[in-house]
N, C-alpha and C positions, 0 to 999 in steps of 0.2 A: 855664784854670788846670789844672795837673796834680795829680791826687790821688795822692800818692806811695804811700800804703798800698795803694791799688787797683792801681797799676802794679807794685809789688813782689809783691803777691799773684798777679797775672797772670803775672809772670815765674817765680815759684816753681812755680806750677801747670803752666805751659807746659813748663818744663824737666823737671819730674818726669814729666808725662804723656808727653812726647816720649821721654824716656829709657826709660820702661817699654815703649813701642812698639818702639824700636830693640832693646832687650834681648830682647824676645820674638821679634822677627824674626830677630835674630842667633842666638838659641838654636835656633830651628827650622832655620836654615840651617847653622850651624857645629857644633852639638852633636848634634842628632838627625840631620841630613842630610836632603836633599830626598827621597830615596827613602822614608825612614821617615815623614817628614811627609806625603808623598802617600798612603802606605799608611794612616796614621792618619785623614786626611781622608776617604778612601774608605770606611774602616770605619765612620765616623760618618754616612755617607750623602751626603757632599758629592762633587762630581766631582773627580777627581784634579788637574785643571788649577787648581782654586781654591786649592790649597795654594801654588802659585807666585804667584798674585794676592795672597793674604793676606800672604805673606812680603814681597813687593815693596811692598805698601801700608804694612805696619808699618814697614819700613826707611825708605822715602821720606817717609811721613807723619810718622814720629818726628823725622826730621831737619828737616823743615819746621816742625814745632812748636817744636823747640829753637831754631831760627833766628828764629822769629817771622814766618814768611811764610804768608799765607793761613790764619791760625790758625782762624778761625770755620769756614770751608769744610772744612778738613782735619779738625777735630774732629768735624764732622757726617759727613763722608765715611767716617770710620773706624768709625762706629757699627754698620754691618752686621757687621763683624768681631766686635765685642763681643756683638752679639745672637746671632751664630752660636755663640760660645763659651758664652754663657748657656744656649742650648738644649742644647749638649753636656753641660754640667755640671748642669743642672736635676735630672735623675734621681738625682744623687749626694748630695742633701741640701744644707743651707745652708752649713756651714763648709767653707772651701776646703781645710782639712787632712784632710778625710775621704778615704777611698780614692777615687781618680780625681778628686779635687777637687770641692768643692761650688760652688754658684752665687753665693756672697757676693762674691767678687772681681770676676767679670765684671759683676755688677749694680752694684757700687761704681764700676767704671771707666766704665760707661754714664753714671752720674750725674756723675762728674768730667768726662767729655767734654762733656756738656751744659752744665755750668757754664763750662767753658773757651769753648765756643761763645758763651755769653751774655755773658761779660765781655770776650772778645776778647784781643788780643795784649798790650795795655798799651804804655807808652812805651818800654820797654827791649826793642824788637824791631826786626828788619830792616824789617818792614812799616811801622813808625812812621817810620823814616828815609826810606823810599821816599815816604811820604805827605807828610812835613813838611820833609824836607831835614835835613842835618847840623846846621844852626844851632839847631834846636829839639830835638835828640836828648837832650841832657843836662838833665833837669829840675832838677838840683841847682845849675846855674849861675844866679846872680842876673841879673835883667833890668836893663838900664841905666835910670836914672831921667832923666826929662826935666828940664832946668833952666830 
């Protein structure tokens, strides 16, 4: 039996989290530009190449979350990025609106990613279609009764 509120919650969380990752990756790529992003990562003590890995992971991981493919693994695989962001923002204080951003937002995203990994993709995801086939995709369709 499908728990509709669980599946809707998983969908909303998955799309929100995926959109956040895509937005952050796209911002680094299109607004800051990769040279500035690499410079920022280097200034924070990370190797320059890691900026490319982070942007790629945010974009690809975000799209996978939105689509609902490999949701548990993707949510867990993106945690190192969030822990890196947490370490960068930790000295700035708690509130993210502080100068240079505080650590509240990265910490919150760590929790959200862990929750996503725990609840999975839900019924409204491509992974669910792959696992169960199209016939069981729509939980709102009534099942035929035996006569």
